[in-house]
C-alpha positions in Angstrom: -33.1 26.6 -27.9 -30.0 25.8 -25.8 -27.7 27.0 -28.5 -29.6 30.2 -28.9 -29.5 30.9 -25.2 -25.8 30.2 -25.1 -25.3 32.6 -28.1 -27.1 35.4 -26.3 -25.1 34.8 -23.1 -21.8 35.0 -25.0 -23.1 38.1 -26.8 -24.0 39.7 -23.5 -20.6 38.9 -22.0 -18.8 40.3 -25.1 -20.9 43.5 -25.0 -20.0 43.9 -21.3 -16.3 43.5 -22.0 -16.5 46.0 -24.8 -18.2 48.6 -22.7 -15.6 48.0 -19.9 -12.7 48.4 -22.3 -14.1 51.6 -23.7 -14.7 52.9 -20.2 -11.0 52.2 -19.3 -9.9 54.1 -22.5 -12.2 57.0 -22.0 -9.8 59.2 -19.9 -7.1 58.7 -22.5 -9.4 59.5 -25.4 -10.6 62.7 -23.7 -7.0 63.8 -23.1 -6.1 63.1 -26.7 -9.1 65.1 -27.9 -8.2 68.1 -25.7 -4.6 68.0 -26.8 -5.7 67.8 -30.5 -7.9 70.8 -30.0 -5.0 72.8 -28.6 -2.7 71.8 -31.4 -5.2 72.7 -34.2 -5.3 76.2 -32.7 -1.5 76.5 -32.8 -1.1 75.6 -36.4 -2.0 79.0 -38.0 0.5 80.7 -35.6 3.2 78.2 -36.7 2.6 79.0 -40.3 2.9 82.8 -39.9 6.1 82.5 -37.9 8.2 82.1 -41.0 9.3 78.5 -40.5 8.9 77.6 -44.1 10.9 78.8 -47.1 14.4 77.9 -46.1 15.1 74.8 -48.1 13.1 72.0 -49.8 14.5 69.3 -47.6 14.2 71.2 -44.3 10.6 72.4 -45.2 9.6 68.8 -46.0 11.0 67.4 -42.7 9.4 70.3 -40.8 6.0 69.8 -42.5 6.2 66.1 -41.8 6.8 66.7 -38.1 3.9 69.3 -38.0 1.6 66.8 -39.8 2.6 64.1 -37.4 1.6 66.1 -34.4 -1.5 67.6 -35.9 -4.8 65.9 -35.4 -7.9 66.8 -37.2 -10.1 65.5 -40.0 -8.2 64.8 -43.3 -10.2 67.4 -45.1 -8.6 70.0 -42.9 -5.2 68.9 -44.1 -6.2 69.4 -47.7 -7.4 72.9 -47.1 -4.4 73.7 -45.0 -2.1 72.2 -47.7 -3.8 74.4 -50.4 -3.2 77.5 -48.3 0.5 76.5 -47.9 0.9 76.0 -51.6 -0.6 79.5 -52.2 1.9 80.9 -49.7 4.7 79.4 -51.7 5.6 76.3 -49.7 7.1 73.6 -51.9 4.8 70.8 -53.1 7.0 68.2 -51.4 6.6 69.8 -48.0 2.8 70.1 -48.5 2.6 66.4 -49.6 4.6 65.3 -46.5 2.3 67.4 -44.3 -0.9 66.0 -45.7 0.3 62.4 -45.7 1.7 62.5 -42.2 -1.4 64.3 -40.9 -3.6 61.5 -42.1 -1.3 58.5 -41.3 0.9 59.4 -38.3 -0.6 60.2 -34.9 1.7 61.5 -32.2 -1.2 63.1 -30.2 -3.4 60.0 -30.3 -0.4 57.7 -29.6 -1.3 57.1 -25.9 -4.8 55.9 -26.9 -3.4 53.8 -29.7 -0.8 52.3 -27.4 -3.4 51.5 -24.8 -5.7 49.9 -27.3 -3.1 48.1 -29.5 0.0 47.9 -27.5 2.9 50.4 -27.1 5.4 48.5 -29.3 2.9 48.2 -32.2 1.8 51.9 -31.9 5.4 53.1 -32.0 6.4 50.9 -34.9 3.3 51.8 -36.9 3.9 55.5 -36.4 7.6 55.3 -37.2 7.0 53.4 -40.5 4.1 55.6 -41.4 6.4 58.6 -41.0 9.1 57.1 -43.2 6.5 56.1 -45.8 5.0 59.6 -45.8 8.4 61.1 -46.6 8.9 58.5 -49.4 5.5 59.3 -50.8 6.2 63.0 -50.8 9.5 62.6 -52.6 8.2 60.1 -55.1 5.1 62.1 -55.9 6.9 65.3 -56.7 9.6 63.5 -58.6 7.0 61.6 -60.6 5.2 64.9 -61.4 8.5 66.3 -62.5 9.1 63.4 -64.9 5.6 63.7 -66.3 5.9 67.4 -67.0 
């Protein structure tokens, strides 16, 4: 009985700490959600401004930056990528956009830094960005070899 009582006391203490941590993160999370909602509204305007179509390398870097800043569900990036392909944007740029959209998070960076530490959040995002560019290049080159 003593062990069971101790277990529930520890569980209660852990639950309280969890709720307290979430409460402290709540303002940052709300700010991230508001910024994300604004950015998602800007993306169609960015696409129609004629930013893409200059060079494969420039388009890939630009798409990776846009994907890094964009925050939404991954399914949105797939639909968005399909629309970019239909518009004539190179597959490498679309791949970079989709991969960075899913793996890099500039908008949620403050929340990630608050939860996991600033240094970790910055390094994780940096390496995710580099990896996304490598994945984009290797995917397209592999498709070119196969065809």
